[in-house]
C-alpha positions in Angstrom: 122.4 120.2 83.2 122.5 117.3 81.4 124.4 114.1 81.7 126.6 115.1 78.9 127.2 118.3 79.9 127.9 117.4 83.4 130.4 114.4 82.3 132.1 117.6 79.7 132.4 119.9 82.9 133.7 117.0 85.0 136.3 116.0 82.6 137.6 119.5 81.9 137.7 120.3 85.8 139.8 116.9 86.3 142.2 117.8 84.0 142.4 121.5 85.0 143.1 120.4 88.7 145.5 117.8 87.7 147.7 120.2 86.1 147.2 122.8 88.7 147.8 120.2 91.3 151.3 119.4 90.0 152.5 123.4 89.0 150.8 125.3 92.0 149.8 123.1 94.6 150.0 125.4 97.2 146.6 126.6 95.7 145.2 123.7 97.7 146.7 123.9 100.8 144.2 125.7 103.4 146.2 125.2 106.6 147.5 127.7 109.1 145.1 130.5 107.9 143.2 131.2 111.2 144.4 134.9 112.2 146.6 134.9 115.2 149.3 137.3 117.0 152.9 135.9 117.9 153.4 137.1 121.4 156.5 135.6 122.6 159.5 133.8 120.1 162.8 132.3 121.0 165.2 130.5 118.9 162.6 128.4 116.5 159.8 128.3 118.8 156.9 130.9 119.1 154.1 131.2 121.0 150.8 132.1 119.4 147.3 133.9 120.6 144.2 133.2 118.3 141.7 136.3 119.2 137.8 135.4 119.0 137.2 136.2 115.3 133.9 134.1 114.2 130.8 135.8 115.6 128.3 134.2 113.3 127.6 130.5 113.0 130.2 128.7 110.6 130.7 125.1 109.3 133.2 122.5 110.5 132.3 119.9 108.1 128.9 119.0 108.0 128.4 120.4 111.8 126.7 123.6 112.5 128.8 125.5 115.2 127.5 128.5 117.1 130.1 130.7 118.8 129.0 131.3 122.3 129.4 134.7 123.9 130.4 133.1 127.2 134.4 133.2 127.9 135.8 131.0 130.2 138.4 132.0 132.6 141.1 129.7 132.3 142.6 129.8 129.3 144.0 126.7 127.2 147.7 126.0 125.7 147.6 124.0 122.5 150.9 121.8 122.7 151.7 119.7 119.3 154.3 117.1 118.9 157.7 117.0 117.7 158.2 116.1 114.0 155.0 118.1 112.9 154.2 122.0 112.8 151.8 123.6 115.2 149.4 124.4 112.3 148.2 120.9 112.8 145.5 122.2 115.0 144.3 124.6 112.4 144.5 122.5 109.5 141.8 123.9 107.8 138.7 126.0 108.4 136.3 123.4 108.5 138.7 121.3 110.6 140.1 123.5 113.1 141.0 122.7 116.6 141.6 126.5 117.6 138.3 127.7 116.0 136.2 125.1 117.4 137.4 125.8 121.0 137.4 129.8 120.6 133.8 129.2 119.1 133.1 127.6 122.6 134.6 130.5 124.8 138.1 129.5 125.4 141.2 132.2 125.3 143.4 129.6 122.9 147.1 129.9 122.7 149.2 127.7 120.8 153.3 126.6 121.2 154.9 126.1 117.7 158.0 124.1 118.4 159.7 125.4 115.2 161.5 123.8 112.2 164.8 122.5 113.5 167.6 121.8 111.3 171.3 119.8 111.6 172.5 123.1 113.3 169.5 122.4 115.7 170.9 118.6 116.5 171.5 119.6 120.3 168.0 120.7 121.0 167.1 117.7 123.9 163.8 117.5 125.9 165.3 119.7 128.8 165.1 122.2 126.0 161.7 122.0 125.2 160.6 121.1 129.0 162.7 123.0 131.2 163.2 125.8 129.0 161.0 126.7 126.6 157.9 125.2 128.1 158.5 126.8 130.9 158.6 130.2 129.1 155.6 129.8 127.5 153.4 128.6 130.3 155.0 132.3 131.7 153.8 133.8 129.1 150.4 132.7 128.7 149.8 133.3 132.3 150.9 137.4 131.7 148.6 137.6 128.6 145.9 136.4 129.7 145.8 137.6 133.3 144.8 134.3 134.9 147.1 132.5 137.1 145.8 129.0 136.1 146.0 127.6 132.9 144.5 124.3 130.8 147.2 122.0 128.5 146.3 120.0 125.8 148.9 117.9 124.4 148.9 115.7 121.2 150.9 112.7 120.8 154.7 113.7 122.4 153.1 117.0 122.8 151.0 115.3 125.8 154.5 113.6 126.8 156.3 117.1 127.1 153.0 118.2 128.8 153.1 115.4 131.4 157.3 116.2 131.8 156.6 119.9 132.4 153.8 119.2 134.9 155.7 116.6 136.9 159.1 118.9 137.0 157.5 122.5 137.3 154.0 122.1 137.3 151.9 123.5 140.7 148.5 124.6 141.5 148.8 127.1 138.4 147.9 123.9 136.2 144.1 123.3 136.3 143.6 120.6 133.7 145.3 118.5 131.0 144.2 116.7 128.3 146.4 114.4 126.4 145.8 112.7 123.2 147.1 109.3 121.9 150.3 110.0 124.4 152.6 107.1 124.7 153.7 106.4 128.6 154.3 102.8 128.8 156.3 102.4 125.2 156.7 98.2 126.1 152.8 98.1 125.9 152.9 98.9 121.9 152.5 95.0 120.6 155.3 94.4 118.5 157.9 97.3 119.0 157.4 97.3 122.9 158.1 93.3 123.1 161.2 93.6 121.0 162.5 96.8 122.9 161.6 95.0 126.2 163.9 92.2 124.9 166.6 94.6 124.1 166.3 96.6 127.9 166.5 92.8 129.4 169.8 92.0 127.7 171.5 95.3 127.9 170.2 96.3 131.7 173.5 96.1 133.2 174.9 98.6 130.0 174.8 102.0 131.3 173.0 104.5 128.5 176.3 106.7 128.8 177.8 103.8 127.2 175.6 103.6 124.4 175.4 107.8 123.6 176.4 109.0 120.6 177.0 112.6 119.1 173.5 114.0 118.7 174.0 115.0 114.9 174.3 111.0 114.7 170.8 110.7 115.6 169.4 114.1 113.7 166.5 112.7 111.6 165.1 115.0 108.2 161.7 115.7 108.0 161.2 113.5 105.2 162.5 110.5 107.1 160.2 110.9 109.7 157.1 111.2 107.4 158.4 108.0 105.3 158.6 106.5 108.7 155.2 107.6 109.7 153.4 106.3 106.6 155.0 102.5 107.2 152.6 102.2 110.0 149.8 102.2 107.6 151.3 101.5 104.2 147.6 100.7 102.8 146.1 104.2 103.7 148.3 105.9 101.5 147.5 103.8 98.3 143.6 104.0 99.0 143.8 107.7 99.6 145.8 108.2 96.3 142.9 106.4 94.4 140.2 108.6 96.3 142.0 111.5 95.0 142.3 110.5 91.4 138.5 109.4 91.8 137.4 113.2 92.9 139.7 115.1 91.0 137.0 117.2 89.2 136.1 118.3 92.8 138.1 121.2 94.0 136.8 121.3 97.3 137.8 117.6 97.9 140.9 118.4 96.5 141.7 121.2 99.2 140.8 119.0 102.1 143.0 116.1 100.6 146.0 117.9 100.0 146.2 119.8 103.3 145.9 116.7 105.0 148.5 115.3 102.9 150.4 118.1 103.8 150.4 117.1 107.4 152.1 113.9 106.9 154.3 115.2 103.2 155.7 118.0 105.2 156.6 117.1 108.6 159.6 118.9 110.3 163.1 117.2 111.6 163.5 115.4 114.6 166.6 117.3 116.6 169.4 114.4 117.1 169.7 114.8 121.0 166.1 114.5 121.4 165.7 111.6 119.3 169.0 109.9 121.2 166.9 110.4 124.4 163.5 109.4 122.8 165.3 105.7 121.7 167.0 105.4 124.7 165.6 106.7 127.8 161.8 106.2 126.8 161.9 102.9 124.0 164.4 101.4 125.7 164.6 101.8 129.1 160.8 102.5 129.5 161.5 105.4 131.9 158.2 107.1 131.6 156.0 104.0 132.8 158.1 103.8 136.1 156.5 107.5 136.3 160.0 109.1 137.3 162.2 110.7 134.7 165.6 112.4 135.4 165.9 115.6 133.7 169.0 117.8 133.7 169.2 119.9 137.4 165.3 118.0 138.1 163.4 115.1 137.7 159.9 114.8 136.7 157.4 112.9 138.9 154.4 112.1 137.3 152.7 111.6 140.9 153.1 115.2 141.8 150.7 115.9 139.3 147.3 116.7 140.7 145.5 118.9 138.1 142.0 117.5 136.9 143.1 114.8 133.9 141.4 113.7 130.8 143.2 111.0 128.5 142.1 109.9 125.2 143.4 106.9 123.2 142.2 105.6 119.3 140.4 102.4 119.3 142.7 101.7 115.8 145.9 103.7 116.6 148.6 101.5 115.1 151.7 103.9 116.9 150.1 104.0 120.5 148.3 101.2 121.8 145.6 101.7 124.3 147.4 100.0 126.9 150.8 102.1 126.4 148.4 105.3 126.6 146.6 104.4 129.7 149.3 103.5 131.7 149.4 107.4 133.0 146.5 107.0 134.9 148.1 104.7 137.7 150.9 107.4 137.8 148.9 110.8 138.3 148.0 111.8 141.6 144.7 113.4 140.3 141.5 112.6 141.9 139.7 114.4 139.1 141.0 112.0 136.2 139.2 109.8 133.4 140.0 107.9 130.3 138.2 107.4 126.9 138.8 105.7 123.8 137.4 107.0 120.9 137.3 106.3 117.4 140.3 106.7 115.0 144.0 106.1 114.4 146.9 107.9 115.4 146.0 110.8 113.4 142.2 110.1 113.1 141.9 110.4 116.6 143.0 114.0 116.7 141.7 115.2 113.3 139.8 112.5 111.8 136.3 112.9 110.6 134.9 111.8 113.8 136.9 113.7 115.5 134.7 116.6 116.1 131.9 114.6 117.4 134.2 112.6 120.0 138.0 113.9 121.2 136.8 117.8 120.3 133.5 117.9 121.8 134.5 115.6 125.1 137.6 118.0 125.3 135.4 121.1 125.1 132.8 120.1 127.4 135.4 118.5 130.1 137.5 121.9 130.2 134.2 123.8 130.2 133.2 122.3 133.5 136.7 123.1 135.1 137.6 126.3 133.6 135.4 128.6 135.6 
């Protein structure tokens, strides 16, 4: 192809893709494509099982993956944060946690917390931990036929995992992996210092005096998306110009828009949970104490004896390394490890370097502990 022909082809594709992106953006979204079975649901929550479908080698970005025939005995439950959808673990065929872990021989389950609306404003931490998490683990045990489980939680998914393990877990939990999970909220550089100062000034005021109707705390998904983007506004501008420069490349557009869908299409945050996060975790910093009162129980991180692996991103603007690493002082696990890996809050989980670091380390670590 001559340079002129290539220029004309690129120009034509540029215009065609620009129009299609505006009129049919769904053509470029590749998330949530791995086949799965919904094996349990309750309200807006559902539990998925991902059967092994890859038998031949496949590509994850520029990495060749050869599925193993070995099957690990202990299943994995993937736990997303609130405010996003479970498909962030299945972002696209070339960047999918579920495909990667399946190929490494694991039985993979995923809890999707659903899409809460204003009528779900009363969903609280206790709903997720005492009710849904307990039921999901029970269903995984029953479906897999294994009385052990590995729990992998990203951001608040890790927080819910630790609360579940500290309140209800026992010998059934073989392994826990947390990724960019905040524990010491006051250790975050700017916000943490502000909240610590406010906490000191209000320490004699009972939280009950600060509580309001949960509906008043309910955060719509578009607000959650804007708040997330404000943590690194320059990235959005750079990302947009990168898209414009590559509008002739359909594969680039698909990868770009699928990733943007994560940040543009966020789920609502239930008001009752937001209120607890604001008052109990951000203001009072209860997680850092290792003891969190929940309705009818207390989550004690010292009760956690499972093998533990924690991650923090070296450029995370939302969860600092000290904020995430605090958990190492609180769990009673004798087999525990903490890794600082490349990436920001999203990059540490699904960025270009995540497969070589967070994903590979997690799979290797779990493989040694899942017999």
